[in-house]
All heavy atoms as a GROMACS GRO file, in nm:
protein
  529
    1MET      N    1   0.357   3.640  -0.511
    1MET     CA    2   0.370   3.520  -0.605
    1MET      C    3   0.438   3.411  -0.523
    1MET      O    4   0.542   3.422  -0.472
    1MET     CB    5   0.457   3.558  -0.730
    1MET     CG    6   0.458   3.451  -0.828
    1MET     SD    7   0.526   3.538  -0.980
    1MET     CE    8   0.559   3.401  -1.085
    2THR      N    9   0.377   3.289  -0.527
    2THR     CA   10   0.422   3.180  -0.462
    2THR      C   11   0.497   3.084  -0.562
    2THR      O   12   0.478   3.072  -0.668
    2THR     CB   13   0.306   3.088  -0.411
    2THR    OG1   14   0.223   3.046  -0.505
    2THR    CG2   15   0.219   3.172  -0.305
    3PRO      N   16   0.613   3.028  -0.500
    3PRO     CA   17   0.688   2.943  -0.583
    3PRO      C   18   0.615   2.812  -0.614
    3PRO      O   19   0.522   2.764  -0.548
    3PRO     CB   20   0.810   2.906  -0.496
    3PRO     CG   21   0.764   2.920  -0.350
    3PRO     CD   22   0.658   3.036  -0.360
    4PRO      N   23   0.646   2.754  -0.742
    4PRO     CA   24   0.571   2.630  -0.771
    4PRO      C   25   0.607   2.516  -0.681
    4PRO      O   26   0.720   2.513  -0.617
    4PRO     CB   27   0.624   2.603  -0.906
    4PRO     CG   28   0.747   2.676  -0.922
    4PRO     CD   29   0.740   2.798  -0.829
    5PHE      N   30   0.518   2.423  -0.661
    5PHE     CA   31   0.549   2.307  -0.566
    5PHE      C   32   0.650   2.224  -0.643
    5PHE      O   33   0.645   2.200  -0.761
    5PHE     CB   34   0.412   2.222  -0.552
    5PHE     CG   35   0.320   2.295  -0.449
    5PHE    CD1   36   0.191   2.310  -0.496
    5PHE    CD2   37   0.363   2.340  -0.332
    5PHE    CE1   38   0.103   2.368  -0.407
    5PHE    CE2   39   0.271   2.404  -0.244
    5PHE     CZ   40   0.147   2.413  -0.286
    6SER      N   41   0.730   2.154  -0.558
    6SER     CA   42   0.819   2.050  -0.612
    6SER      C   43   0.760   1.925  -0.585
    6SER      O   44   0.662   1.910  -0.512
    6SER     CB   45   0.956   2.067  -0.536
    6SER     OG   46   0.957   2.028  -0.407
    7ALA      N   47   0.826   1.813  -0.630
    7ALA     CA   48   0.764   1.675  -0.599
    7ALA      C   49   0.761   1.648  -0.448
    7ALA      O   50   0.674   1.570  -0.407
    7ALA     CB   51   0.850   1.574  -0.669
    8HIS      N   52   0.856   1.706  -0.380
    8HIS     CA   53   0.850   1.685  -0.234
    8HIS      C   54   0.738   1.752  -0.153
    8HIS      O   55   0.716   1.709  -0.038
    8HIS     CB   56   0.996   1.726  -0.170
    8HIS     CG   57   1.098   1.653  -0.234
    8HIS    ND1   58   1.119   1.514  -0.208
    8HIS    CD2   59   1.201   1.686  -0.318
    8HIS    CE1   60   1.232   1.466  -0.273
    8HIS    NE2   61   1.278   1.574  -0.348
    9ASP      N   62   0.667   1.844  -0.216
    9ASP     CA   63   0.570   1.923  -0.152
    9ASP      C   64   0.432   1.857  -0.177
    9ASP      O   65   0.322   1.901  -0.119
    9ASP     CB   66   0.561   2.071  -0.219
    9ASP     CG   67   0.686   2.138  -0.185
    9ASP    OD1   68   0.752   2.118  -0.075
    9ASP    OD2   69   0.716   2.238  -0.250
   10ARG      N   70   0.422   1.747  -0.247
   10ARG     CA   71   0.294   1.678  -0.272
   10ARG      C   72   0.242   1.628  -0.145
   10ARG      O   73   0.311   1.578  -0.056
   10ARG     CB   74   0.323   1.564  -0.369
   10ARG     CG   75   0.348   1.611  -0.501
   10ARG     CD   76   0.356   1.506  -0.607
   10ARG     NE   77   0.231   1.432  -0.620
   10ARG     CZ   78   0.221   1.330  -0.702
   10ARG    NH1   79   0.326   1.291  -0.777
   10ARG    NH2   80   0.107   1.274  -0.729
   11ARG      N   81   0.102   1.646  -0.124
   11ARG     CA   82   0.038   1.598  -0.006
   11ARG      C   83  -0.057   1.487  -0.034
   11ARG      O   84  -0.081   1.410   0.054
   11ARG     CB   85  -0.041   1.717   0.057
   11ARG     CG   86   0.052   1.844   0.073
   11ARG     CD   87   0.039   1.917   0.197
   11ARG     NE   88  -0.025   1.855   0.303
   11ARG     CZ   89  -0.108   1.936   0.385
   11ARG    NH1   90  -0.149   2.056   0.353
   11ARG    NH2   91  -0.178   1.883   0.481
   12LEU      N   92  -0.089   1.467  -0.165
   12LEU     CA   93  -0.168   1.359  -0.197
   12LEU      C   94  -0.116   1.279  -0.320
   12LEU      O   95  -0.056   1.346  -0.398
   12LEU     CB   96  -0.314   1.405  -0.244
   12LEU     CG   97  -0.393   1.450  -0.131
   12LEU    CD1   98  -0.512   1.521  -0.179
   12LEU    CD2   99  -0.428   1.351  -0.013
   13TYR      N  100  -0.112   1.140  -0.316
   13TYR     CA  101  -0.067   1.068  -0.428
   13TYR      C  102  -0.163   0.981  -0.482
   13TYR      O  103  -0.246   0.924  -0.402
   13TYR     CB  104   0.053   0.974  -0.370
   13TYR     CG  105   0.174   1.065  -0.330
   13TYR    CD1  106   0.189   1.110  -0.199
   13TYR    CD2  107   0.271   1.092  -0.413
   13TYR    CE1  108   0.300   1.179  -0.156
   13TYR    CE2  109   0.385   1.161  -0.380
   13TYR     CZ  110   0.397   1.208  -0.254
   13TYR     OH  111   0.510   1.290  -0.208
   14ARG      N  112  -0.171   0.955  -0.614
   14ARG     CA  113  -0.250   0.863  -0.670
   14ARG      C  114  -0.193   0.713  -0.638
   14ARG      O  115  -0.078   0.707  -0.605
   14ARG     CB  116  -0.256   0.876  -0.825
   14ARG     CG  117  -0.328   1.003  -0.870
   14ARG     CD  118  -0.321   1.019  -1.016
   14ARG     NE  119  -0.396   1.124  -1.060
   14ARG     CZ  120  -0.525   1.136  -1.091
   14ARG    NH1  121  -0.595   1.028  -1.082
   14ARG    NH2  122  -0.577   1.253  -1.120
   15VAL      N  123  -0.273   0.617  -0.655
   15VAL     CA  124  -0.222   0.477  -0.626
   15VAL      C  125  -0.103   0.449  -0.705
   15VAL      O  126  -0.005   0.381  -0.643
   15VAL     CB  127  -0.345   0.377  -0.648
   15VAL    CG1  128  -0.295   0.242  -0.641
   15VAL    CG2  129  -0.451   0.402  -0.551
   16CYS      N  130  -0.095   0.479  -0.834
   16CYS     CA  131   0.021   0.452  -0.910
   16CYS      C  132   0.144   0.506  -0.859
   16CYS      O  133   0.258   0.454  -0.860
   16CYS     CB  134  -0.006   0.486  -1.063
   16CYS     SG  135  -0.033   0.657  -1.096
   17ASP      N  136   0.134   0.627  -0.803
   17ASP     CA  137   0.244   0.699  -0.734
   17ASP      C  138   0.288   0.631  -0.615
   17ASP      O  139   0.413   0.612  -0.578
   17ASP     CB  140   0.219   0.852  -0.712
   17ASP     CG  141   0.183   0.933  -0.846
   17ASP    OD1  142   0.254   0.897  -0.948
   17ASP    OD2  143   0.098   1.017  -0.832
   18ALA      N  144   0.193   0.596  -0.526
   18ALA     CA  145   0.221   0.519  -0.409
   18ALA      C  146   0.286   0.388  -0.437
   18ALA      O  147   0.376   0.343  -0.365
   18ALA     CB  148   0.087   0.501  -0.324
   19MET      N  149   0.242   0.324  -0.546
   19MET     CA  150   0.300   0.198  -0.584
   19MET      C  151   0.458   0.217  -0.601
   19MET      O  152   0.544   0.139  -0.558
   19MET     CB  153   0.235   0.148  -0.714
   19MET     CG  154   0.098   0.092  -0.699
   19MET     SD  155   0.022   0.069  -0.858
   19MET     CE  156   0.137  -0.032  -0.949
   20ARG      N  157   0.495   0.327  -0.669
   20ARG     CA  158   0.637   0.355  -0.700
   20ARG      C  159   0.702   0.386  -0.573
   20ARG      O  160   0.822   0.338  -0.551
   20ARG     CB  161   0.652   0.469  -0.798
   20ARG     CG  162   0.635   0.407  -0.936
   20ARG     CD  163   0.654   0.530  -1.043
   20ARG     NE  164   0.551   0.524  -1.136
   20ARG     CZ  165   0.465   0.633  -1.134
   20ARG    NH1  166   0.480   0.737  -1.068
   20ARG    NH2  167   0.352   0.627  -1.218
   21LEU      N  168   0.650   0.469  -0.488
   21LEU     CA  169   0.711   0.511  -0.366
   21LEU      C  170   0.735   0.399  -0.280
   21LEU      O  171   0.842   0.395  -0.204
   21LEU     CB  172   0.624   0.624  -0.290
   21LEU     CG  173   0.621   0.757  -0.342
   21LEU    CD1  174   0.515   0.844  -0.280
   21LEU    CD2  175   0.753   0.826  -0.329
   22LEU      N  176   0.640   0.302  -0.265
   22LEU     CA  177   0.655   0.200  -0.173
   22LEU      C  178   0.715   0.069  -0.227
   22LEU      O  179   0.726  -0.037  -0.160
   22LEU     CB  180   0.515   0.169  -0.107
   22LEU     CG  181   0.461   0.290  -0.017
   22LEU    CD1  182   0.314   0.256   0.024
   22LEU    CD2  183   0.552   0.294   0.106
   23SER      N  184   0.732   0.063  -0.363
   23SER     CA  185   0.780  -0.056  -0.433
   23SER      C  186   0.689  -0.165  -0.408
   23SER      O  187   0.739  -0.283  -0.387
   23SER     CB  188   0.922  -0.082  -0.391
   23SER     OG  189   1.007   0.019  -0.423
   24LEU      N  190   0.544  -0.147  -0.425
   24LEU     CA  191   0.448  -0.247  -0.402
   24LEU      C  192   0.360  -0.247  -0.533
   24LEU      O  193   0.340  -0.156  -0.595
   24LEU     CB  194   0.368  -0.218  -0.276
   24LEU     CG  195   0.442  -0.219  -0.150
   24LEU    CD1  196   0.350  -0.169  -0.033
   24LEU    CD2  197   0.498  -0.358  -0.121
   25SER      N  198   0.297  -0.365  -0.546
   25SER     CA  199   0.200  -0.378  -0.657
   25SER      C  200   0.077  -0.314  -0.628
   25SER      O  201   0.040  -0.287  -0.511
   25SER     CB  202   0.185  -0.527  -0.685
   25SER     OG  203   0.100  -0.588  -0.580
   26ARG      N  204  -0.004  -0.296  -0.737
   26ARG     CA  205  -0.138  -0.236  -0.727
   26ARG      C  206  -0.234  -0.309  -0.636
   26ARG      O  207  -0.290  -0.250  -0.538
   26ARG     CB  208  -0.200  -0.214  -0.852
   26ARG     CG  209  -0.333  -0.152  -0.859
   26ARG     CD  210  -0.390  -0.158  -1.000
   26ARG     NE  211  -0.538  -0.143  -0.998
   26ARG     CZ  212  -0.591  -0.035  -1.052
   26ARG    NH1  213  -0.531   0.052  -1.116
   26ARG    NH2  214  -0.724  -0.021  -1.046
   27SER      N  215  -0.225  -0.436  -0.644
   27SER     CA  216  -0.311  -0.526  -0.561
   27SER      C  217  -0.276  -0.517  -0.418
   27SER      O  218  -0.359  -0.523  -0.328
   27SER     CB  219  -0.328  -0.672  -0.611
   27SER     OG  220  -0.192  -0.726  -0.608
   28VAL      N  221  -0.143  -0.508  -0.383
   28VAL     CA  222  -0.100  -0.500  -0.247
   28VAL      C  223  -0.138  -0.366  -0.194
   28VAL      O  224  -0.179  -0.366  -0.072
   28VAL     CB  225   0.056  -0.522  -0.235
   28VAL    CG1  226   0.111  -0.479  -0.099
   28VAL    CG2  227   0.096  -0.666  -0.278
   29ILE      N  228  -0.133  -0.254  -0.261
   29ILE     CA  229  -0.173  -0.127  -0.218
   29ILE      C  230  -0.324  -0.136  -0.177
   29ILE      O  231  -0.362  -0.085  -0.067
   29ILE     CB  232  -0.143  -0.013  -0.323
   29ILE    CG1  233   0.003   0.005  -0.344
   29ILE    CG2  234  -0.217   0.114  -0.283
   29ILE    CD1  235   0.080   0.068  -0.236
   30TYR      N  236  -0.401  -0.185  -0.265
   30TYR     CA  237  -0.554  -0.194  -0.238
   30TYR      C  238  -0.579  -0.285  -0.115
   30TYR      O  239  -0.669  -0.248  -0.045
   30TYR     CB  240  -0.628  -0.230  -0.366
   30TYR     CG  241  -0.648  -0.113  -0.452
   30TYR    CD1  242  -0.587  -0.094  -0.569
   30TYR    CD2  243  -0.737  -0.001  -0.423
   30TYR    CE1  244  -0.605   0.007  -0.658
   30TYR    CE2  245  -0.754   0.102  -0.490
   30TYR     CZ  246  -0.695   0.111  -0.620
   30TYR     OH  247  -0.721   0.218  -0.694
   31GLU      N  248  -0.505  -0.384  -0.105
   31GLU     CA  249  -0.526  -0.477   0.006
   31GLU      C  250  -0.474  -0.398   0.142
   31GLU      O  251  -0.551  -0.417   0.245
   31GLU     CB  252  -0.434  -0.604  -0.005
   31GLU     CG  253  -0.447  -0.698   0.124
   31GLU     CD  254  -0.591  -0.737   0.152
   31GLU    OE1  255  -0.675  -0.755   0.056
   31GLU    OE2  256  -0.630  -0.753   0.268
   32LEU      N  257  -0.377  -0.327   0.136
   32LEU     CA  258  -0.332  -0.246   0.259
   32LEU      C  259  -0.444  -0.148   0.281
   32LEU      O  260  -0.478  -0.116   0.407
   32LEU     CB  261  -0.213  -0.176   0.229
   32LEU     CG  262  -0.086  -0.259   0.223
   32LEU    CD1  263   0.042  -0.190   0.175
   32LEU    CD2  264  -0.052  -0.324   0.356
   33ILE      N  265  -0.514  -0.081   0.188
   33ILE     CA  266  -0.606   0.021   0.214
   33ILE      C  267  -0.729  -0.060   0.271
   33ILE      O  268  -0.790  -0.010   0.373
   33ILE     CB  269  -0.651   0.082   0.082
   33ILE    CG1  270  -0.536   0.180   0.032
   33ILE    CG2  271  -0.776   0.166   0.094
   33ILE    CD1  272  -0.551   0.237  -0.106
   34ARG      N  273  -0.768  -0.165   0.214
   34ARG     CA  274  -0.880  -0.245   0.265
   34ARG      C  275  -0.867  -0.289   0.412
   34ARG      O  276  -0.956  -0.295   0.489
   34ARG     CB  277  -0.918  -0.367   0.185
   34ARG     CG  278  -0.999  -0.354   0.058
   34ARG     CD  279  -1.048  -0.470  -0.006
   34ARG     NE  280  -0.938  -0.547  -0.064
   34ARG     CZ  281  -0.882  -0.519  -0.192
   34ARG    NH1  282  -0.938  -0.425  -0.259
   34ARG    NH2  283  -0.780  -0.593  -0.233
   35SER      N  284  -0.747  -0.336   0.445
   35SER     CA  285  -0.717  -0.378   0.580
   35SER      C  286  -0.696  -0.258   0.684
   35SER      O  287  -0.692  -0.294   0.803
   35SER     CB  288  -0.595  -0.469   0.576
   35SER     OG  289  -0.475  -0.391   0.550
   36GLY      N  290  -0.682  -0.147   0.629
   36GLY     CA  291  -0.668  -0.025   0.718
   36GLY      C  292  -0.524   0.008   0.759
   36GLY      O  293  -0.496   0.098   0.841
   37ARG      N  294  -0.431  -0.055   0.689
   37ARG     CA  295  -0.290  -0.028   0.722
   37ARG      C  296  -0.241   0.082   0.654
   37ARG      O  297  -0.131   0.138   0.686
   37ARG     CB  298  -0.201  -0.159   0.695
   37ARG     CG  299  -0.233  -0.277   0.796
   37ARG     CD  300  -0.157  -0.400   0.746
   37ARG     NE  301  -0.016  -0.378   0.741
   37ARG     CZ  302   0.064  -0.397   0.840
   37ARG    NH1  303   0.017  -0.445   0.959
   37ARG    NH2  304   0.201  -0.396   0.827
   38LEU      N  305  -0.305   0.126   0.543
   38LEU     CA  306  -0.263   0.243   0.458
   38LEU      C  307  -0.394   0.317   0.441
   38LEU      O  308  -0.490   0.281   0.369
   38LEU     CB  309  -0.210   0.200   0.319
   38LEU     CG  310  -0.157   0.302   0.231
   38LEU    CD1  311  -0.053   0.384   0.299
   38LEU    CD2  312  -0.120   0.248   0.100
   39ARG      N  313  -0.392   0.442   0.494
   39ARG     CA  314  -0.510   0.529   0.490
   39ARG      C  315  -0.522   0.582   0.340
   39ARG      O  316  -0.437   0.608   0.267
   39ARG     CB  317  -0.496   0.649   0.584
   39ARG     CG  318  -0.518   0.614   0.726
   39ARG     CD  319  -0.507   0.719   0.836
   39ARG     NE  320  -0.369   0.774   0.833
   39ARG     CZ  321  -0.328   0.884   0.782
   39ARG    NH1  322  -0.419   0.976   0.726
   39ARG    NH2  323  -0.206   0.924   0.789
   40SER      N  324  -0.640   0.625   0.312
   40SER     CA  325  -0.660   0.688   0.167
   40SER      C  326  -0.787   0.765   0.186
   40SER      O  327  -0.871   0.757   0.280
   40SER     CB  328  -0.667   0.578   0.063
   40SER     OG  329  -0.792   0.513   0.080
   41VAL      N  330  -0.810   0.858   0.090
   41VAL     CA  331  -0.917   0.935   0.070
   41VAL      C  332  -0.971   0.934  -0.070
   41VAL      O  333  -0.890   0.879  -0.165
   41VAL     CB  334  -0.893   1.084   0.104
   41VAL    CG1  335  -0.851   1.097   0.248
   41VAL    CG2  336  -0.789   1.144   0.022
   42THR      N  337  -1.086   0.966  -0.085
   42THR     CA  338  -1.139   0.981  -0.239
   42THR      C  339  -1.178   1.122  -0.263
   42THR      O  340  -1.236   1.192  -0.175
   42THR     CB  341  -1.257   0.885  -0.258
   42THR    OG1  342  -1.355   0.907  -0.159
   42THR    CG2  343  -1.216   0.735  -0.237
   43GLN      N  344  -1.158   1.153  -0.382
   43GLN     CA  345  -1.208   1.279  -0.441
   43GLN      C  346  -1.271   1.242  -0.571
   43GLN      O  347  -1.209   1.207  -0.660
   43GLN     CB  348  -1.091   1.377  -0.465
   43GLN     CG  349  -1.132   1.506  -0.540
   43GLN     CD  350  -1.223   1.590  -0.453
   43GLN    OE1  351  -1.217   1.610  -0.340
   43GLN    NE2  352  -1.336   1.641  -0.522
   44GLY      N  353  -1.402   1.245  -0.577
   44GLY     CA  354  -1.481   1.202  -0.680
   44GLY      C  355  -1.461   1.049  -0.701
   44GLY      O  356  -1.481   0.972  -0.602
   45ARG      N  357  -1.424   1.009  -0.810
   45ARG     CA  358  -1.386   0.864  -0.828
   45ARG      C  359  -1.236   0.825  -0.806
   45ARG      O  360  -1.196   0.704  -0.830
   45ARG     CB  361  -1.426   0.819  -0.968
   45ARG     CG  362  -1.582   0.837  -0.992
   45ARG     CD  363  -1.615   0.794  -1.127
   45ARG     NE  364  -1.580   0.662  -1.156
   45ARG     CZ  365  -1.596   0.605  -1.269
   45ARG    NH1  366  -1.647   0.677  -1.380
   45ARG    NH2  367  -1.560   0.474  -1.296
   46THR      N  368  -1.164   0.922  -0.780
   46THR     CA  369  -1.020   0.910  -0.758
   46THR      C  370  -0.967   0.875  -0.615
   46THR      O  371  -1.013   0.937  -0.520
   46THR     CB  372  -0.942   1.024  -0.806
   46THR    OG1  373  -0.978   1.072  -0.936
   46THR    CG2  374  -0.789   1.014  -0.797
   47ARG      N  375  -0.904   0.761  -0.603
   47ARG     CA  376  -0.850   0.731  -0.476
   47ARG      C  377  -0.722   0.790  -0.458
   47ARG      O  378  -0.621   0.783  -0.531
   47ARG     CB  379  -0.841   0.571  -0.470
   47ARG     CG  380  -0.758   0.524  -0.340
   47ARG     CD  381  -0.854   0.480  -0.220
   47ARG     NE  382  -0.980   0.426  -0.254
   47ARG     CZ  383  -1.074   0.427  -0.159
   47ARG    NH1  384  -1.048   0.479  -0.043
   47ARG    NH2  385  -1.182   0.377  -0.186
   48LEU      N  386  -0.693   0.864  -0.345
   48LEU     CA  387  -0.565   0.938  -0.321
   48LEU      C  388  -0.509   0.883  -0.185
   48LEU      O  389  -0.588   0.869  -0.089
   48LEU     CB  390  -0.598   1.092  -0.325
   48LEU     CG  391  -0.651   1.142  -0.457
   48LEU    CD1  392  -0.695   1.287  -0.428
   48LEU    CD2  393  -0.538   1.136  -0.555
   49ILE      N  394  -0.383   0.887  -0.168
   49ILE     CA  395  -0.318   0.843  -0.041
   49ILE      C  396  -0.237   0.963   0.004
   49ILE      O  397  -0.150   1.014  -0.063
   49ILE     CB  398  -0.234   0.728  -0.068
   49ILE    CG1  399  -0.307   0.616  -0.123
   49ILE    CG2  400  -0.147   0.692   0.050
   49ILE    CD1  401  -0.232   0.493  -0.190
   50PRO      N  402  -0.274   1.012   0.122
   50PRO     CA  403  -0.211   1.128   0.187
   50PRO      C  404  -0.052   1.094   0.201
   50PRO      O  405  -0.024   0.983   0.236
   50PRO     CB  406  -0.268   1.158   0.315
   50PRO     CG  407  -0.404   1.091   0.302
   50PRO     CD  408  -0.387   0.973   0.207
   51ALA      N  409   0.029   1.197   0.183
   51ALA     CA  410   0.170   1.176   0.216
   51ALA      C  411   0.198   1.127   0.358
   51ALA      O  412   0.286   1.040   0.376
   51ALA     CB  413   0.253   1.305   0.191
   52SER      N  414   0.119   1.181   0.452
   52SER     CA  415   0.132   1.143   0.593
   52SER      C  416   0.095   0.986   0.614
   52SER      O  417   0.146   0.922   0.699
   52SER     CB  418   0.042   1.225   0.683
   52SER     OG  419  -0.103   1.206   0.642
   53ALA      N  420  -0.008   0.940   0.530
   53ALA     CA  421  -0.034   0.796   0.544
   53ALA      C  422   0.077   0.714   0.502
   53ALA      O  423   0.094   0.608   0.546
   53ALA     CB  424  -0.164   0.770   0.454
   54ILE      N  425   0.151   0.749   0.394
   54ILE     CA  426   0.274   0.683   0.347
   54ILE      C  427   0.367   0.681   0.456
   54ILE      O  428   0.439   0.573   0.481
   54ILE     CB  429   0.319   0.734   0.211
   54ILE    CG1  430   0.220   0.713   0.105
   54ILE    CG2  431   0.454   0.673   0.170
   54ILE    CD1  432   0.251   0.780  -0.032
   55GLU      N  433   0.401   0.793   0.522
   55GLU     CA  434   0.505   0.804   0.626
   55GLU      C  435   0.457   0.714   0.742
   55GLU      O  436   0.540   0.648   0.812
   55GLU     CB  437   0.521   0.949   0.666
   55GLU     CG  438   0.580   1.034   0.560
   55GLU     CD  439   0.565   1.178   0.585
   55GLU    OE1  440   0.548   1.218   0.710
   55GLU    OE2  441   0.603   1.260   0.506
   56ASP      N  442   0.324   0.714   0.782
   56ASP     CA  443   0.278   0.633   0.893
   56ASP      C  444   0.295   0.484   0.856
   56ASP      O  445   0.337   0.412   0.945
   56ASP     CB  446   0.124   0.672   0.910
   56ASP     CG  447   0.099   0.804   0.974
   56ASP    OD1  448   0.201   0.866   1.015
   56ASP    OD2  449  -0.011   0.844   0.968
   57TYR      N  450   0.274   0.446   0.734
   57TYR     CA  451   0.280   0.302   0.698
   57TYR      C  452   0.440   0.255   0.705
   57TYR      O  453   0.462   0.142   0.753
   57TYR     CB  454   0.224   0.285   0.556
   57TYR     CG  455   0.250   0.144   0.522
   57TYR    CD1  456   0.175   0.033   0.578
   57TYR    CD2  457   0.346   0.107   0.416
   57TYR    CE1  458   0.186  -0.102   0.536
   57TYR    CE2  459   0.363  -0.028   0.374
   57TYR     CZ  460   0.277  -0.124   0.437
   57TYR     OH  461   0.304  -0.256   0.399
   58ILE      N  462   0.522   0.348   0.660
   58ILE     CA  463   0.661   0.318   0.672
   58ILE      C  464   0.709   0.307   0.810
   58ILE      O  465   0.770   0.210   0.852
   58ILE     CB  466   0.748   0.421   0.597
   58ILE    CG1  467   0.724   0.412   0.442
   58ILE    CG2  468   0.899   0.408   0.628
   58ILE    CD1  469   0.776   0.519   0.365
   59SER      N  470   0.654   0.391   0.906
   59SER     CA  471   0.687   0.387   1.039
   59SER      C  472   0.638   0.264   1.112
   59SER      O  473   0.694   0.191   1.192
   59SER     CB  474   0.627   0.497   1.117
   59SER     OG  475   0.686   0.625   1.084
   60LEU      N  476   0.512   0.216   1.057
   60LEU     CA  477   0.457   0.094   1.114
   60LEU      C  478   0.544  -0.028   1.078
   60LEU      O  479   0.565  -0.112   1.161
   60LEU     CB  480   0.313   0.080   1.051
   60LEU     CG  481   0.236  -0.053   1.088
   60LEU    CD1  482   0.206  -0.062   1.231
   60LEU    CD2  483   0.118  -0.062   1.001
   61LEU      N  484   0.580  -0.025   0.951
   61LEU     CA  485   0.680  -0.140   0.907
   61LEU      C  486   0.804  -0.137   0.992
   61LEU      O  487   0.849  -0.245   1.031
   61LEU     CB  488   0.720  -0.113   0.760
   61LEU     CG  489   0.599  -0.143   0.655
   61LEU    CD1  490   0.649  -0.122   0.531
   61LEU    CD2  491   0.544  -0.287   0.673
   62GLU      N  492   0.871  -0.025   1.021
   62GLU     CA  493   0.980  -0.011   1.104
   62GLU      C  494   0.954  -0.064   1.240
   62GLU      O  495   1.040  -0.129   1.303
   62GLU     CB  496   1.046   0.132   1.102
   62GLU     CG  497   1.092   0.171   0.974
   62GLU     CD  498   1.134   0.322   0.965
   62GLU    OE1  499   1.085   0.402   1.042
   62GLU    OE2  500   1.214   0.351   0.874
   63GLN      N  501   0.837  -0.029   1.297
   63GLN     CA  502   0.798  -0.071   1.433
   63GLN      C  503   0.789  -0.215   1.436
   63GLN      O  504   0.835  -0.291   1.524
   63GLN     CB  505   0.682  -0.002   1.488
   63GLN     CG  506   0.700   0.131   1.524
   63GLN     CD  507   0.557   0.202   1.545
   63GLN    OE1  508   0.451   0.135   1.553
   63GLN    NE2  509   0.559   0.323   1.582
   64GLU      N  510   0.730  -0.276   1.339
   64GLU     CA  511   0.709  -0.424   1.331
   64GLU      C  512   0.833  -0.502   1.314
   64GLU      O  513   0.849  -0.620   1.352
   64GLU     CB  514   0.605  -0.455   1.225
   64GLU     CG  515   0.469  -0.418   1.243
   64GLU     CD  516   0.374  -0.440   1.126
   64GLU    OE1  517   0.420  -0.476   1.018
   64GLU    OE2  518   0.256  -0.428   1.150
   65ALA      N  519   0.935  -0.438   1.259
   65ALA     CA  520   1.054  -0.503   1.222
   65ALA      C  521   1.144  -0.514   1.351
   65ALA      O  522   1.238  -0.592   1.353
   65ALA     CB  523   1.144  -0.430   1.106
   66SER      N  524   1.117  -0.427   1.446
   66SER     CA  525   1.208  -0.416   1.558
   66SER      C  526   1.155  -0.501   1.679
   66SER      O  527   1.045  -0.549   1.681
   66SER     CB  528   1.228  -0.277   1.604
   66SER     OG  529   1.113  -0.208   1.632
   0.00000   0.00000   0.00000
């Protein structure tokens, strides 16, 4: 029997979840996706953002700040 996943185990986030994690608006999230700065995938009609893409975007921001 496997233990249930916690919030930290999530590998894919909906746009509304990414908005909260990054403290950005919906339009900014979609602009980042369009520009290629934030990777995303689709499953059916749902746009999902991998946890690794969020980490990569934060790293990119940190690199640009230094």
